[in-house]
C-alpha positions as CSV (number, residue, x, y, z in Angstrom):
1,Y,141.9,121.3,88.6
2,M,141.4,122.4,85.1
3,L,143.8,119.7,83.7
4,S,141.6,117.1,85.4
5,L,138.5,118.5,83.6
6,I,140.4,118.4,80.3
7,S,141.3,114.8,81.0
8,L,137.7,114.1,81.7
9,F,136.7,115.4,78.3
10,I,139.4,113.4,76.6
11,L,138.6,110.2,78.5
12,H,134.9,110.6,77.8
13,S,135.5,111.0,74.1
14,K,137.9,108.1,73.8
15,E,136.0,105.7,76.1
16,P,132.3,106.7,76.1
17,N,131.1,103.3,77.4
18,L,133.6,103.0,80.2
19,K,132.1,102.0,83.5
20,R,132.6,104.7,86.1
21,P,132.2,104.7,89.9
22,F,129.9,107.8,89.5
23,K,128.6,109.9,86.7
24,V,127.9,113.6,86.4
25,W,125.5,115.4,84.1
26,Y,127.9,115.4,81.2
27,P,128.9,117.8,79.6
28,V,127.0,120.5,81.5
29,V,128.6,120.1,84.9
30,P,132.2,119.8,83.6
31,V,131.8,122.7,81.2
32,I,130.4,125.0,84.0
33,S,133.2,123.9,86.3
34,F,135.8,124.6,83.6
35,L,134.4,128.1,82.9
36,I,134.3,128.9,86.6
37,G,137.9,127.8,86.9
38,I,139.0,130.0,84.0
39,F,137.1,133.0,85.4
40,L,138.6,132.5,88.9
41,T,142.1,132.1,87.5
42,I,141.9,135.2,85.3
43,S,140.3,137.3,88.1
44,V,143.1,136.4,90.5
45,I,145.7,137.3,88.0
46,I,144.3,140.6,87.0
47,S,143.0,141.7,90.4
48,S,146.3,142.2,92.2
49,V,149.7,140.8,92.7
50,P,149.4,140.5,96.5
51,A,146.5,138.1,96.0
52,L,148.9,135.8,94.0
53,K,151.4,136.0,96.8
54,W,148.7,134.9,99.3
55,A,147.6,132.1,97.0
56,A,151.2,130.9,96.6
57,L,151.6,130.9,100.4
58,V,148.4,128.8,100.9
59,Y,149.6,126.3,98.3
60,A,153.0,126.1,99.9
61,I,151.5,125.4,103.3
62,A,149.1,122.8,101.8
63,I,152.0,121.0,100.1
64,A,154.1,121.1,103.2
65,Y,151.2,119.7,105.2
66,Y,150.8,116.9,102.7
67,F,154.4,115.9,102.7
68,I,154.8,116.1,106.5
69,W,151.5,114.6,107.7
70,G,149.1,113.9,104.9
71,N,150.9,111.1,103.0
72,K,150.9,108.8,106.0
73,N,147.2,108.1,105.5
74,I,147.3,107.0,101.9
75,R,145.6,103.7,101.3
76,P,147.3,100.9,99.3
77,F,146.6,100.8,95.6
78,E,144.5,97.7,95.8
79,E,142.3,99.1,98.5
80,E,142.0,102.5,96.8
81,F,140.9,101.0,93.4
82,G,139.2,97.9,94.7
83,V,135.8,99.5,93.9
84,L,136.7,99.4,90.2
85,D,137.0,95.6,90.4
86,E,133.5,95.5,91.8
87,L,132.2,97.5,88.9
88,D,133.6,95.0,86.4
89,A,131.7,92.2,88.0
């Protein structure tokens, strides 16, 4: 999650006039989200080790679900990014 926010900052600095399918109140919303992510990550790490075990278990279940059932509903690339072609028009 935090890596996607970092990539948002990099993309916005390199391509400020790029057409996007939606816009956020930049940079306020991404900065707040990034700070909340840092806070939650640190609080889980320092709170207790069992919490990390539960978080790892939840992630493992989510990954297993995706690979067993979730990836069957992925749309083709053209359909997924067809909305970007409409923005260029």
